[in-house]
C-alpha positions in Angstrom: 0.2 0.3 0.3 3.0 2.4 1.0 4.4 2.1 -2.5 1.3 2.6 -4.0 1.5 5.4 -2.7 4.5 6.6 -3.2 4.4 5.5 -7.0 1.4 7.5 -7.5 2.1 10.6 -5.9 5.4 10.6 -8.7 3.5 9.7 -11.6 1.7 12.6 -10.3 4.5 15.0 -9.4 5.8 13.6 -13.1 2.4 14.7 -14.7 2.3 18.1 -13.1 5.9 18.9 -14.3 4.7 17.4 -17.7 1.7 19.6 -17.1 3.1 22.2 -16.4 6.0 22.2 -19.1 3.6 21.9 -21.8 1.8 24.5 -20.7 2.8 28.8 -21.9 0.9 32.2 -21.9 1.4 34.4 -23.8 0.9 38.4 -22.9 -0.2 41.5 -24.8 3.2 42.5 -25.4 4.7 38.8 -26.4 4.5 37.3 -29.5 6.7 33.9 -29.0 8.1 31.6 -31.7 8.6 27.6 -30.5 11.6 25.8 -31.2 12.1 21.9 -31.2 16.0 21.0 -30.7 17.4 24.8 -31.9 14.9 24.8 -35.4 11.3 26.3 -35.4 8.7 24.8 -35.5 5.1 25.9 -37.0 3.8 29.4 -37.1 4.5 32.6 -35.0 2.5 32.7 -32.1 1.0 36.4 -32.4 -2.6 36.5 -29.8 -2.6 36.5 -26.5 -3.8 33.4 -24.3 -2.2 29.9 -23.6 -0.6 27.8 -25.3 0.2 24.6 -25.5 4.0 22.7 -26.5 5.8 19.6 -26.6 7.5 19.3 -22.7 11.5 19.0 -22.4 11.1 18.8 -26.6 10.0 22.5 -27.8 11.1 25.4 -26.3 9.0 28.7 -26.4 11.0 31.8 -27.1 9.1 35.1 -26.5 9.8 38.2 -28.6 9.0 41.9 -27.3 6.1 43.7 -29.5 6.0 46.8 -28.3 8.3 49.4 -30.0 11.9 49.4 -28.8 14.5 52.2 -28.9 17.8 52.0 -30.5 20.6 54.8 -29.2 23.2 55.4 -31.8 26.6 56.7 -31.2 28.1 60.1 -31.4 30.1 59.2 -34.8 32.5 62.2 -36.3 31.2 62.4 -40.4 32.4 64.4 -43.4 29.2 66.8 -45.1 30.2 67.0 -48.8 31.1 71.0 -47.7 33.6 69.1 -45.7 32.7 70.8 -43.1 33.5 67.7 -40.1 30.9 66.8 -37.4 29.5 65.1 -34.7 26.0 63.5 -34.7 23.6 61.9 -32.8 20.9 59.8 -33.7 17.8 57.7 -32.2 15.8 55.6 -33.6 12.1 52.9 -32.0 11.9 49.7 -34.0 9.9 46.8 -33.6 9.9 43.3 -34.5 7.1 42.8 -37.3 7.8 38.7 -38.0 9.0 36.9 -35.1 9.7 34.0 -37.4 12.8 35.4 -39.6 13.4 37.3 -36.5 14.6 34.4 -34.7 15.7 32.9 -38.1 18.9 35.8 -39.1 18.7 37.9 -35.0 17.9 34.8 -32.9 17.8 37.3 -29.9 16.7 41.1 -29.2 21.1 42.3 -28.4 21.4 40.6 -31.9 18.7 43.4 -33.4 20.5 46.1 -31.6 23.6 45.3 -32.9 22.9 44.9 -36.5 20.7 48.1 -36.7 23.9 49.8 -35.0 25.6 48.5 -38.7 22.1 49.9 -40.9 21.3 52.6 -38.9 25.5 54.1 -38.6 26.1 53.2 -42.0 22.7 55.1 -43.7 23.5 57.9 -41.7 27.2 58.3 -42.7 25.8 58.3 -46.9 23.5 60.7 -46.4 24.9 63.3 -44.3 28.5 62.8 -46.2 26.9 63.3 -49.6 24.8 66.8 -48.5 25.4 70.0 -47.2 26.0 70.6 -43.5 23.6 73.6 -43.5 20.6 70.9 -45.4 21.0 69.0 -42.3 21.2 71.5 -39.7 17.7 73.5 -40.9 14.4 71.4 -41.6 12.8 74.2 -44.2 13.3 78.0 -46.6 11.0 79.3 -44.0 11.8 83.5 -42.0 11.9 83.6 -39.3 9.5 84.0 -37.5 10.6 87.6 -36.0 9.1 90.1 -38.0 10.9 93.7 -39.0 14.2 94.9 -40.3 16.4 92.5 -38.4 14.0 89.6 -40.1 14.9 90.8 -42.9 17.9 91.0 -42.9 18.3 87.8 -41.0 16.4 86.6 -43.7 18.7 87.9 -46.7 21.5 86.1 -44.8 20.1 82.4 -44.1 20.9 80.0 -47.0 18.5 78.6 -49.4 18.6 74.5 -48.7 17.1 72.6 -51.3 16.6 68.5 -49.0 16.7 69.6 -45.3 16.7 67.7 -42.6 13.3 66.5 -42.7 13.2 64.3 -45.8 17.3 63.3 -45.3 15.8 61.4 -41.9 13.1 60.0 -44.2 15.7 58.2 -46.9 18.0 57.3 -43.7 15.0 55.6 -42.5 13.5 54.5 -46.4 17.1 52.8 -46.5 17.7 51.6 -43.7 13.6 49.6 -43.6 15.0 48.4 -47.4 18.3 46.2 -45.4 15.9 45.1 -42.4 12.9 43.6 -44.5 14.4 40.0 -44.4 15.8 40.4 -40.8 11.8 40.8 -39.9 11.9 43.9 -38.2 11.4 47.4 -39.2 12.6 50.9 -37.8 9.4 52.8 -37.3 11.0 56.1 -36.7 14.7 58.1 -37.4 15.7 60.7 -35.6 19.1 63.1 -36.3 19.0 64.3 -32.2 22.2 66.3 -31.5 24.5 67.5 -35.0 27.4 70.0 -33.5 30.7 70.4 -34.7 33.9 68.9 -33.4 36.0 71.8 -30.7 38.7 71.9 -33.9 35.9 74.0 -35.8 32.9 74.6 -33.7 35.7 78.0 -32.8 35.8 79.3 -36.1 32.4 79.1 -36.4 31.4 80.9 -33.5 33.6 83.2 -34.6 31.6 83.8 -38.5 28.3 84.0 -36.5 29.9 86.5 -34.3 31.0 88.6 -37.8 27.8 88.2 -39.0 26.0 90.0 -36.0 28.2 92.9 -36.2 27.5 93.3 -40.4 24.0 93.5 -39.2 24.8 95.8 -36.1 27.0 98.3 -38.4 24.2 98.3 -40.6 21.7 99.4 -38.0 24.3 102.2 -36.6 24.6 103.3 -40.0 21.4 103.6 -41.1 21.0 104.8 -37.1 23.0 107.1 -37.6 20.9 108.7 -41.1 18.3 109.2 -39.0 19.4 110.6 -36.5 21.5 113.8 -39.3 18.0 113.7 -41.0 16.1 114.1 -37.4 18.4 116.5 -36.4 18.3 118.4 -39.8 14.0 118.6 -39.4 14.4 120.0 -35.7 17.0 123.2 -37.1 14.8 123.4 -39.8 12.0 124.2 -37.2 14.1 125.9 -34.8 14.7 128.0 -37.2 11.4 128.4 -38.5 9.8 128.7 -34.4 12.4 131.6 -34.1 12.1 133.4 -37.1 8.2 133.7 -36.1 8.3 135.1 -33.3 10.9 137.4 -33.7 8.4 138.6 -36.5 6.0 138.9 -33.5 7.7 140.8 -31.1 8.3 143.4 -33.7 5.7 143.6 -34.7 4.3 143.9 -30.7 7.2 146.5 -30.7 6.3 149.2 -33.7 3.1 148.4 -32.3 4.1 149.2 -28.7 6.4 151.9 -29.3 3.1 153.3 -31.6 0.7 153.6 -28.6 3.7 155.5 -26.7 4.5 157.7 -29.2 0.7 158.6 -29.6 0.1 159.1 -25.5 3.5 160.9 -25.1 1.4 163.4 -28.4 -2.2 163.0 -26.4 -0.1 164.2 -23.2 2.3 167.2 -25.3 -0.7 169.2 -27.2 -3.0 168.7 -23.4 -0.9 171.7 -22.0 1.7 174.2 -21.3 1.6 172.5 -18.5 1.7 169.1 -19.8 4.5 169.6 -22.2 7.0 171.1 -20.1 6.6 168.2 -18.4 7.5 166.4 -21.1 10.0 168.1 -22.4 12.4 167.9 -19.3 10.9 164.2 -18.8 12.2 163.6 -22.2 15.9 165.3 -21.0 16.6 164.0 -18.0 15.9 160.8 -20.0 18.9 162.1 -22.5 21.0 162.3 -19.6 20.7 159.3 -18.3 21.4 157.1 -20.9 24.1 159.2 -22.2 26.2 160.5 -19.3 27.9 159.6 -17.0 31.5 159.9 -14.7 33.5 160.1 -18.4 31.4 161.9 -19.9 32.6 165.5 -21.2 29.6 167.6 -23.3 29.7 170.5 -24.9 26.3 173.0 -25.1 25.4 175.6 -26.6 23.7 178.6 -24.4 20.5 178.1 -27.0 20.7 174.1 -26.0 17.8 173.0 -23.7 20.3 170.6 -22.5 21.9 172.8 -21.1 19.1 175.5 -20.2 17.8 172.0 -17.3 21.6 172.0 -16.6 22.0 176.2 -16.0 18.7 175.4 -13.7 19.9 172.9 -11.5 23.0 174.7 -10.4 
């Protein structure tokens, strides 16, 4: 009885192991290739659920169904216009045919290594066949700012024929042509960063500063011309205002002198006493404006001034 129980337990245990070894579960994010002695058996399993295989003989190889990341190493590449730059890239790829993927690449490590060769090579070829400006800029659009600055900067920008986005699209297309028989597809490719090598960077910065200095000099020149025009208009308007003011002042003074003369004439004609007082006041005014302690005057006896001087003595 005890021996039978032990035998039953062993059989049940082996059956359980066999059952567990024959069942595998495919998740929504996975796809499976079943192999027997290292060779694929049947089609790949891409739908999630519970599946069976021959235990101990067959093996379930799981692969990622979602997009995976490829990050390239920065490489020094010469452009068509002989400018050496560092190009840093990245891409997103996916296993679209797990059976072919297993046959050609075996695992994700092999796929990453193969993508290194393909994407780095295509990047080098396309960058080397285009000028640097084509890899940096996307279109010939004008700067977002407006006015004179926008026009001047826009004039200094070199025109492009291809552009960065088209170069990325061409690299993506060329890479997928090479990965078509590998069971993978490159979903997206981007130039993450482009930078000059250290030897060239200083020269580029100096050229950029020189260009900005040229724009600044043009602004200063236009500003000085505008300032000269404004100053000229100011001087002209100032002289016009001064001339009009002087004319108006002379007119006022003329009218005042006329009114004063009329008042003097009326006062002089009123009476003998008024005429005498007027004559006396005008004579005193003349004395005040004419004589000082350094003045010597010779007067005749019939002079009006002599009469008042004699009277004061």
